[in-house]
C-alpha positions as a printed NumPy array, in Angstrom:
array([[ 67.283, -19.774,  51.634],
       [ 63.654, -20.19 ,  51.789],
       [ 61.37 , -17.237,  52.287],
       [ 59.482, -17.075,  55.421],
       [ 55.738, -16.795,  55.079],
       [ 53.983, -14.096,  57.046],
       [ 50.938, -15.109,  59.082],
       [ 47.683, -13.71 ,  57.902],
       [ 46.396, -10.699,  59.98 ],
       [ 43.413, -11.599,  62.006],
       [ 40.022,  -9.941,  61.016],
       [ 39.393,  -6.613,  62.768],
       [ 35.893,  -5.241,  63.603],
       [ 35.114,  -1.868,  64.631],
       [ 32.194,  -1.729,  67.12 ],
       [ 30.297,   1.305,  68.516],
       [ 32.029,   3.262,  71.181],
       [ 29.216,   2.637,  73.633],
       [ 29.376,  -1.344,  73.33 ],
       [ 30.068,  -3.074,  76.575],
       [ 30.966,  -6.305,  75.046],
       [ 30.977,  -8.388,  71.923],
       [ 30.358, -12.161,  70.843],
       [ 32.229, -14.077,  68.282],
       [ 31.365, -17.432,  66.775],
       [ 34.241, -17.465,  64.195],
       [ 31.857, -16.705,  61.397],
       [ 29.491, -19.557,  62.067],
       [ 29.051, -22.506,  59.78 ],
       [ 31.295, -25.575,  59.655],
       [ 34.436, -23.341,  59.987],
       [ 33.196, -21.466,  63.135],
       [ 33.492, -22.217,  66.772],
       [ 31.299, -21.998,  69.891],
       [ 29.93 , -18.524,  70.563],
       [ 31.907, -16.837,  73.253],
       [ 31.473, -13.316,  74.829],
       [ 34.155, -10.81 ,  75.721],
       [ 34.283,  -7.382,  77.484],
       [ 36.698,  -4.783,  76.454],
       [ 40.063,  -4.138,  78.11 ],
       [ 41.057,  -0.523,  79.072],
       [ 42.337,   0.088,  75.551],
       [ 38.844,  -0.667,  74.147],
       [ 40.059,  -3.915,  72.579],
       [ 38.958,  -7.459,  72.782],
       [ 40.509, -10.509,  71.153],
       [ 38.86 , -13.902,  70.484],
       [ 40.916, -16.685,  71.936],
       [ 39.6  , -19.181,  69.255],
       [ 40.178, -17.335,  65.951],
       [ 42.208, -14.184,  66.985],
       [ 39.469, -11.866,  65.678],
       [ 40.074,  -8.305,  67.027],
       [ 37.192,  -6.234,  68.176],
       [ 38.005,  -2.446,  68.621],
       [ 35.648,   0.328,  70.061],
       [ 35.333,   3.192,  67.889],
       [ 36.584,   6.391,  69.371]])
């Protein structure tokens, strides 16, 4: 039986508690994606729909 590989965890970034939103470009360069902007949900989290990076407001 072959072992199942676990998907790598997305990068997580902690941002200041007073931040209203964040932008993500996937790290820029040739492996990046277009810059997109996100606002936080009620739990203080925002996830990039391109690269799955997770942004969390510090508490």
